[in-house]
MIVO-481430 format. One record per residue: residue in one letter; residue number from 1; x negated, y negated, z negated of N, C-alpha, C in turn. Coordinates in steps of 0.2 Angstrom, whole numbers, plus 5000, padded with zeros to 4 digits. Layout:
MIVO-481430
<site "A" NUM <X Y Z> <X Y Z> <X Y Z>> ...
***
This chain:
MIVO-481430
<site "M" 1 <4995 5005 4998> <5001 4999 4999> <4997 4994 5001>> <site "L" 2 <4997 4989 5004> <4993 4982 5005> <4994 4980 5000>> <site "L" 3 <4998 4979 4994> <4997 4975 4988> <4992 4978 4984>> <site "E" 4 <4995 4982 4982> <4987 4989 4980> <4982 4988 4980>> <site "K" 5 <4979 4987 4987> <4974 4985 4991> <4970 4976 4988>> <site "F" 6 <4975 4972 4988> <4974 4966 4989> <4972 4967 4982>> <site "L" 7 <4976 4971 4977> <4976 4967 4969> <4968 4970 4965>> <site "Y" 8 <4968 4975 4970> <4962 4979 4968> <4956 4976 4969>> <site "S" 9 <4956 4975 4978> <4947 4973 4979> <4946 4964 4978>> <site "L" 10 <4954 4963 4980> <4950 4955 4981> <4950 4950 4971>> <site "S" 11 <4948 4950 4970> <4949 4949 4961> <4950 4941 4960>> <site "C" 12 <4949 4938 4965> <4949 4930 4968> <4953 4927 4971>> <site "V" 13 <4958 4932 4971> <4966 4929 4973> <4969 4931 4967>> <site "D" 14 <4972 4925 4966> <4976 4919 4957> <4983 4921 4959>> <site "K" 15 <4986 4924 4963> <4995 4926 4965> <4997 4928 4970>> <site "I" 16 <4999 4933 4969> <5003 4935 4974> <5010 4934 4976>> <site "Y" 17 <5012 4933 4981> <5022 4933 4980> <5025 4938 4985>> <site "V" 18 <5028 4943 4984> <5032 4950 4985> <5036 4946 4988>> <site "L" 19 <5040 4947 4993> <5049 4945 4996> <5053 4953 4994>> <site "I" 20 <5059 4953 4990> <5062 4961 4989> <5066 4956 4995>> <site "R" 21 <5071 4962 4996> <5076 4959 4996> <5082 4962 4991>> <site "A" 22 <5089 4961 4990> <5095 4962 4984> <5095 4971 4987>> <site "K" 23 <5099 4974 4981> <5100 4981 4984> <5107 4980 4977>> <site "E" 24 <5109 4983 4977> <5116 4984 4977> <5115 4988 4967>> <site "G" 25 <5117 4986 4962> <5115 4990 4955> <5107 4989 4953>> <site "S" 26 <5107 4983 4955> <5098 4984 4950> <5096 4976 4954>> <site "N" 27 <5093 4973 4950> <5090 4967 4949> <5082 4966 4953>> <site "L" 28 <5081 4960 4954> <5073 4958 4957> <5066 4963 4955>> <site "L" 29 <5069 4961 4949> <5064 4965 4942> <5064 4971 4943>> <site "E" 30 <5069 4974 4941> <5070 4980 4941> <5067 4986 4947>> <site "R" 31 <5070 4984 4954> <5070 4986 4959> <5061 4983 4960>> <site "F" 32 <5058 4977 4959> <5050 4978 4957> <5048 4984 4955>> <site "K" 33 <5047 4983 4948> <5045 4987 4943> <5048 4996 4947>> <site "K" 34 <5052 4997 4948> <5054 5003 4950> <5053 5007 4955>> <site "E" 35 <5054 5004 4960> <5051 5005 4968> <5048 5003 4970>> <site "I" 36 <5041 5000 4965> <5031 4997 4970> <5027 4997 4963>> <site "V" 37 <5030 4995 4958> <5025 4994 4954> <5023 5002 4949>> <site "S" 38 <5030 5006 4949> <5026 5013 4944> <5025 5016 4951>> <site "S" 39 <5023 5013 4958> <5021 5020 4963> <5016 5022 4960>> <site "R" 40 <5011 5029 4962> <5008 5034 4960> <5000 5027 4963>> <site "C" 41 <5003 5024 4970> <4995 5021 4975> <4994 5016 4966>> <site "F" 42 <4997 5012 4964> <4992 5008 4958> <4991 5012 4954>> <site "D" 43 <4989 5021 4954> <4984 5023 4947> <4978 5020 4947>> <site "R" 44 <4974 5020 4955> <4967 5018 4952> <4966 5008 4947>> <site "I" 45 <4973 5004 4947> <4972 5001 4942> <4975 5000 4938>> <site "R" 46 <4979 5005 4937> <4981 5007 4932> <4974 5010 4926>> <site "L" 47 <4972 5015 4928> <4963 5016 4927> <4960 5010 4921>> <site "Q" 48 <4960 5003 4929> <4956 4999 4929> <4957 4994 4923>> <site "H" 49 <4964 4995 4921> <4965 4990 4918> <4970 4993 4912>> <site "K" 50 <4970 4998 4909> <4972 5003 4903> <4979 5000 4903>> <site "G" 51 <4977 4999 4896> <4984 4996 4895> <4986 4988 4893>> <site "R" 52 <4982 4985 4898> <4983 4980 4900> <4987 4979 4907>> <site "F" 53 <4990 4987 4911> <4992 4985 4920> <4997 4982 4919>> <site "D" 54 <5007 4982 4915> <5009 4976 4918> <5006 4970 4915>> <site "E" 55 <5002 4968 4910> <5001 4961 4911> <4999 4958 4915>> <site "F" 56 <4994 4965 4915> <4990 4960 4925> <4993 4961 4928>> <site "I" 57 <4999 4962 4931> <5002 4964 4937> <5007 4956 4936>> <site "Q" 58 <5009 4955 4927> <5014 4949 4927> <5009 4942 4928>> <site "Q" 59 <5001 4944 4929> <4999 4938 4929> <4997 4936 4935>> <site "K" 60 <4998 4943 4938> <4994 4944 4950> <5002 4943 4954>> <site "V" 61 <5007 4945 4950> <5012 4945 4956> <5017 4943 4954>> <site "Q" 62 <5020 4938 4960> <5026 4936 4960> <5032 4937 4964>> <site "P" 63 <5038 4943 4961> <5043 4945 4966> <5048 4940 4966>> <site "M" 64 <5051 4941 4973> <5054 4934 4974> <5062 4936 4979>> <site "Y" 65 <5066 4936 4976> <5071 4936 4981> <5070 4934 4987>> <site "A" 66 <5074 4940 4993> <5073 4940 5000> <5078 4942 5001>> <site "S" 67 <5081 4935 5007> <5090 4936 5012> <5085 4940 5018>> <site "P" 68 <5087 4943 5021> <5087 4944 5027> <5088 4940 5033>> <site "H" 69 <5094 4935 5032> <5094 4928 5038> <5090 4924 5034>> <site "S" 70 <5091 4922 5028> <5084 4917 5027> <5078 4917 5030>> <site "A" 71 <5076 4924 5032> <5068 4925 5035> <5070 4924 5041>> <site "R" 72 <5076 4928 5046> <5077 4928 5052> <5078 4917 5051>> <site "A" 73 <5081 4915 5049> <5081 4909 5054> <5076 4904 5051>> <site "T" 74 <5069 4906 5045> <5062 4903 5045> <5061 4906 5051>> <site "S" 75 <5060 4910 5053> <5054 4915 5059> <5056 4909 5064>> <site "K" 76 <5066 4908 5066> <5068 4903 5072> <5066 4898 5073>> <site "R" 77 <5064 4896 5066> <5062 4887 5067> <5056 4888 5067>> <site "R" 78 <5052 4891 5063> <5043 4891 5065> <5043 4891 5073>> <site "V" 79 <5045 4896 5078> <5046 4898 5083> <5047 4890 5090>> <site "W" 80 <5055 4888 5086> <5057 4882 5087> <5051 4874 5088>> <site "D" 81 <5047 4872 5081> <5044 4870 5081> <5037 4871 5085>> <site "S" 82 <5034 4877 5085> <5026 4880 5089> <5030 4877 5097>> <site "R" 83 <5033 4877 5098> <5038 4876 5106> <5037 4871 5107>> <site "K" 84 <5041 4861 5102> <5041 4858 5103> <5036 4856 5099>> <site "R" 85 <5028 4857 5098> <5021 4855 5097> <5016 4859 5100>> <site "S" 86 <5019 4863 5106> <5015 4865 5113> <5017 4860 5119>> <site "S" 87 <5023 4858 5120> <5027 4855 5125> <5024 4849 5123>> <site "R" 88 <5023 4844 5118> <5019 4838 5116> <5014 4837 5119>> <site "N" 89 <5011 4845 5118> <5002 4845 5118> <5001 4845 5127>> <site "C" 90 <5007 4849 5130> <5007 4847 5136> <5006 4842 5141>> <site "A" 91 <5014 4839 5137> <5016 4831 5142> <5008 4826 5137>> <site "A" 92 <5008 4826 5134> <5000 4822 5132> <4993 4824 5137>> <site "A" 93 <4994 4831 5138> <4987 4833 5142> <4988 4830 5150>> <site "A" 94 <4995 4830 5152> <4998 4828 5161> <4994 4820 5159>> <site "T" 95 <4996 4815 5156> <4995 4808 5156> <4987 4808 5156>> 
***
């Protein structure tokens, strides 16, 4: 898992924001702990931090609610903005 790799290899990273979609019957933190942090892929970080693993995760990782609709809208906005920028650059180069 990429999150585990970042946490294990890049000690200089202060905070990692993880976008998690909502799921019926569980809140954001429950889902983060149950489906991500409890995964076996974090075992070497658990060994590295021993009894302070939960504290380490709380310090380094910030789960955030993500809606698939807002992500789609954001990516469309970025494409639109990049098209506007590139068209301005083309117009400036032609004059």
